[in-house]
C-alpha positions as CSV (number, residue, x, y, z in Angstrom):
1,S,-102.1,-4.2,-19.1
2,S,-104.1,-7.1,-16.7
3,H,-101.1,-8.5,-15.5
4,K,-98.8,-6.9,-12.9
5,T,-95.6,-5.9,-14.4
6,Q,-92.3,-5.5,-12.9
7,Q,-90.6,-2.3,-13.5
8,H,-86.7,-1.9,-13.4
9,R,-85.1,1.8,-13.9
10,F,-81.5,1.7,-15.7
11,V,-79.3,4.8,-15.8
12,C,-78.3,5.9,-19.3
13,P,-74.3,5.5,-20.2
14,Y,-74.8,9.1,-22.0
15,S,-76.4,11.1,-19.3
16,C,-76.1,10.4,-15.5
17,D,-79.5,12.4,-15.0
18,R,-81.6,10.5,-17.3
19,H,-83.8,7.5,-15.9
20,F,-86.2,5.7,-17.7
21,P,-88.2,2.8,-17.3
22,L,-88.6,-0.7,-18.5
23,C,-91.1,-3.5,-17.9
24,S,-90.4,-6.9,-18.2
25,S,-93.5,-7.5,-20.6
26,S,-91.7,-5.1,-22.5
27,V,-88.5,-6.9,-22.3
28,S,-90.1,-10.7,-23.1
29,L,-92.4,-9.3,-26.2
30,F,-89.0,-8.1,-27.6
31,P,-86.3,-10.5,-26.6
32,A,-84.3,-9.7,-29.5
33,A,-84.5,-5.6,-28.6
34,G,-84.0,-6.3,-24.6
35,S,-80.8,-9.0,-25.1
36,F,-79.2,-6.2,-27.3
37,F,-80.0,-3.3,-25.1
38,F,-78.7,-5.2,-21.9
39,S,-75.5,-6.2,-23.7
40,F,-75.0,-2.9,-25.0
41,V,-75.1,-1.3,-21.6
42,N,-72.7,-4.1,-19.8
43,S,-70.6,-3.4,-22.5
44,E,-70.1,0.2,-21.9
45,M,-70.1,-0.1,-18.2
46,G,-67.0,-2.9,-19.2
47,A,-65.5,-0.6,-21.3
48,K,-65.4,2.0,-18.6
49,G,-64.1,-0.6,-15.9
50,R,-61.2,-1.4,-17.5
51,K,-60.3,2.3,-18.0
52,K,-60.8,3.0,-14.4
53,S,-58.5,0.3,-13.5
54,I,-55.9,0.7,-15.8
55,T,-55.8,4.4,-14.8
56,K,-55.3,3.5,-11.2
57,K,-52.8,0.4,-11.7
58,L,-50.8,3.7,-13.7
59,K,-51.0,6.1,-10.8
60,K,-50.2,3.0,-8.2
61,G,-47.1,2.5,-10.6
62,A,-46.1,5.8,-10.8
63,S,-46.4,6.3,-7.2
64,E,-44.3,3.3,-6.7
65,L,-41.4,4.8,-9.0
66,S,-41.4,8.1,-7.4
67,A,-41.0,6.7,-4.0
68,S,-38.5,4.3,-4.6
69,S,-36.1,6.4,-7.3
70,V,-33.2,7.8,-5.9
71,S,-32.2,11.5,-5.0
72,K,-31.1,13.9,-7.6
73,D,-27.3,14.2,-6.3
74,K,-27.0,9.5,-6.8
75,A,-28.8,9.6,-10.2
76,A,-29.6,5.9,-11.2
77,D,-27.1,4.5,-13.8
78,F,-29.8,2.1,-15.3
79,L,-33.8,1.0,-15.7
80,P,-34.5,-2.7,-15.3
81,L,-35.9,-3.8,-18.7
82,E,-38.3,-6.1,-16.7
83,G,-39.8,-3.1,-14.7
84,G,-39.6,-2.3,-10.9
85,P,-37.1,0.4,-9.7
86,A,-34.1,2.0,-11.0
87,R,-30.7,0.9,-9.7
88,K,-27.8,2.4,-8.5
89,L,-24.1,0.3,-9.5
90,P,-21.6,0.7,-6.8
91,D,-19.3,3.0,-6.9
92,T,-15.8,1.6,-7.8
93,E,-12.4,3.2,-7.0
94,V,-9.8,4.5,-10.1
95,R,-6.5,3.2,-9.3
96,E,-3.5,4.8,-10.6
97,S,-1.4,3.3,-12.9
98,K,1.7,2.2,-11.5
99,A,3.3,0.7,-14.5
100,T,6.6,2.2,-15.3
101,I,7.8,-0.3,-18.2
102,L,6.7,0.2,-22.1
103,Y,6.9,-2.6,-24.6
104,I,8.1,-1.4,-27.8
105,G,7.6,-3.3,-31.3
106,R,7.9,-2.6,-34.8
107,I,11.2,-1.0,-34.1
108,P,13.2,-0.2,-37.6
109,H,16.4,-1.5,-38.5
110,G,19.3,1.0,-37.5
111,F,17.0,2.0,-34.4
112,Y,19.3,0.4,-32.3
113,E,19.9,1.2,-28.4
114,N,21.6,4.0,-28.8
115,E,19.6,5.7,-30.9
116,M,16.7,4.6,-28.8
117,E,17.9,5.9,-25.6
118,G,18.7,9.2,-27.7
119,F,15.3,9.4,-28.9
120,F,13.3,8.4,-25.5
121,K,15.7,10.2,-23.1
122,Q,13.8,13.6,-23.9
123,F,10.6,12.4,-22.3
124,G,12.5,11.5,-18.9
125,T,14.9,10.0,-17.3
126,I,15.8,6.1,-18.3
127,K,16.4,3.6,-16.1
128,R,16.9,0.4,-18.3
129,L,16.8,-0.4,-21.4
130,R,16.7,-3.6,-23.4
131,L,16.4,-4.3,-27.2
132,A,15.7,-7.9,-28.2
133,R,18.6,-9.4,-30.4
134,N,19.3,-13.2,-32.0
135,K,21.5,-14.9,-29.8
136,K,23.2,-16.5,-32.5
137,T,23.6,-13.4,-35.2
138,G,23.1,-10.6,-32.6
139,K,20.6,-9.2,-35.2
140,S,18.0,-7.1,-34.3
141,K,14.6,-8.6,-33.6
142,H,12.4,-5.3,-33.9
143,F,10.7,-5.2,-30.2
144,G,12.5,-4.1,-27.4
145,F,11.5,-2.9,-23.9
146,I,12.2,0.6,-21.6
147,E,11.8,1.5,-17.9
148,F,11.4,5.1,-16.7
149,E,11.7,6.1,-13.3
150,S,8.1,7.7,-13.5
151,P,4.7,6.1,-14.4
152,E,3.3,9.4,-15.5
153,V,5.9,9.9,-18.0
154,V,5.4,5.9,-18.9
155,K,1.3,7.1,-20.0
156,V,2.9,10.0,-21.9
157,V,5.0,8.0,-24.4
158,A,2.3,5.4,-24.7
159,D,0.1,7.9,-25.9
160,T,2.6,10.3,-27.8
161,M,4.3,7.1,-29.8
162,H,2.1,4.6,-30.6
163,N,1.5,4.3,-34.3
164,Y,4.4,6.8,-34.7
165,L,5.5,6.6,-38.0
166,L,9.2,6.1,-37.9
167,F,11.7,5.0,-40.8
168,E,8.8,3.8,-42.9
169,H,7.5,2.0,-39.4
170,L,4.5,2.3,-37.4
171,L,6.2,1.8,-33.5
172,Q,3.8,0.1,-31.5
173,V,4.0,0.9,-27.6
174,R,2.1,-0.1,-24.8
175,L,2.1,0.1,-21.4
176,I,3.0,-3.2,-19.3
177,P,1.3,-3.6,-15.5
178,P,4.0,-4.3,-12.8
179,E,2.3,-7.6,-12.1
180,H,2.4,-9.4,-16.0
181,V,6.6,-8.2,-16.0
182,H,8.4,-11.4,-16.3
183,P,10.8,-11.7,-13.3
184,R,13.7,-12.6,-15.6
185,L,13.0,-9.6,-18.2
186,W,16.3,-7.7,-17.0
187,K,18.6,-10.5,-17.1
188,G,22.3,-9.0,-18.7
189,V,20.9,-6.3,-19.9
190,N,23.9,-4.4,-18.1
191,R,26.2,-6.1,-20.5
192,W,26.4,-3.8,-23.3
193,Y,25.8,-5.9,-26.9
194,K,29.2,-6.2,-28.8
195,P,28.8,-6.7,-32.7
196,L,29.9,-10.3,-34.1
197,D,33.2,-9.8,-36.4
198,W,31.9,-11.8,-39.4
199,V,35.0,-11.5,-41.2
200,K,37.1,-13.1,-38.6
201,I,34.5,-15.9,-38.4
202,E,34.7,-16.4,-42.5
203,R,38.3,-16.1,-42.2
204,K,38.6,-19.0,-39.6
205,H,36.2,-21.0,-41.5
206,Q,37.9,-20.7,-45.3
207,D,41.6,-21.0,-43.5
208,K,40.3,-24.7,-41.3
209,E,42.1,-27.5,-41.8
210,R,40.6,-29.8,-44.1
211,T,41.2,-33.6,-45.3
212,L,42.7,-34.7,-49.0
213,E,39.0,-35.4,-49.6
214,E,37.0,-32.1,-48.3
215,H,40.1,-30.3,-50.3
216,N,39.1,-32.5,-53.4
217,K,35.2,-31.8,-53.0
218,L,35.8,-27.9,-52.4
219,V,38.0,-27.7,-55.6
220,G,35.3,-29.8,-57.7
221,E,32.4,-27.4,-56.6
222,I,34.3,-24.4,-57.8
223,L,35.3,-25.6,-61.0
224,K,31.6,-26.7,-61.4
225,R,30.2,-23.4,-61.0
226,D,33.1,-21.7,-63.0
227,K,31.8,-24.0,-66.3
228,K,28.1,-23.1,-66.1
229,R,29.4,-19.3,-65.9
230,R,31.6,-19.9,-69.0
231,K,28.3,-21.2,-70.7
232,R,26.4,-18.4,-69.9
233,I,28.9,-16.5,-71.4
234,E,29.2,-17.9,-74.4
235,A,25.2,-18.4,-75.2
236,A,25.1,-14.4,-74.3
237,G,27.5,-14.4,-77.8
238,I,30.8,-12.6,-76.0
239,D,33.9,-13.5,-77.2
240,Y,35.5,-14.2,-73.9
241,E,38.0,-16.5,-73.1
242,C,38.0,-17.1,-68.9
243,P,41.3,-17.6,-67.5
244,E,42.2,-21.1,-65.9
245,M,41.4,-21.8,-62.5
246,V,44.8,-21.6,-60.1
247,G,43.0,-24.1,-57.6
248,A,42.7,-27.1,-60.3
249,I,46.5,-27.1,-61.6
250,Q,48.7,-26.1,-58.7
251,A,49.9,-29.0,-55.6
252,A,47.7,-29.7,-52.5
253,P,47.9,-26.9,-50.2
254,K,50.3,-26.9,-46.8
255,K,46.9,-27.1,-44.7
256,I,45.8,-30.3,-45.5
257,R,45.5,-33.5,-42.8
258,F,46.9,-36.4,-43.8
259,T,45.1,-39.9,-41.9
260,D,47.3,-42.4,-40.8
């Protein structure tokens, strides 16, 4: 062509050693082809640049992680989710348990102080033993406490006897830390339990002195219950003649307190 053309040289993205000229007039003559070519070249070069930058960042992060990682003898405990170097938790000392008292729950009926001492002394020496009882009736509350001399024995008993089936009851055995022991836990434990004489108590209740009104009320309740019993016997079709109540026809008892 008569006019001057400006030469441009481009590198082919598929071959590093292939160069070819492109004049500005050809680009002006074919604007669509030229824009397509420039956009194609730019996109190819942009993808390569992004790939190089990503590879560079990965290498940099790997080097930082390897430099900040802990040694082999002290392995990291966890890796943070937000990224960054691995972390090591501070070492904590394992404290030995000094508990010597056991709580025993769900104690069956009949398994009292003597039976508990005879059973649990096979593990070791028992210092103190207490079974919780009702203060009024003296009946067992089905839980108690045992203190051994050695903490090792206490741990063995807790591991062995927990959920142990005894008389259709699963024993619940747990350690009590020293800081959770109540200061009055062993109060009165040396006074051995003496069962109540319920026969003596009932005899005293029946033989107490009553007023004339109290005595008539007592006899009236007895006659009322006897009358209901006779009706049930007749309704059942049984031919039976019940004897008369002696207290209804005899004189007033001697233990009646008359008021002035």
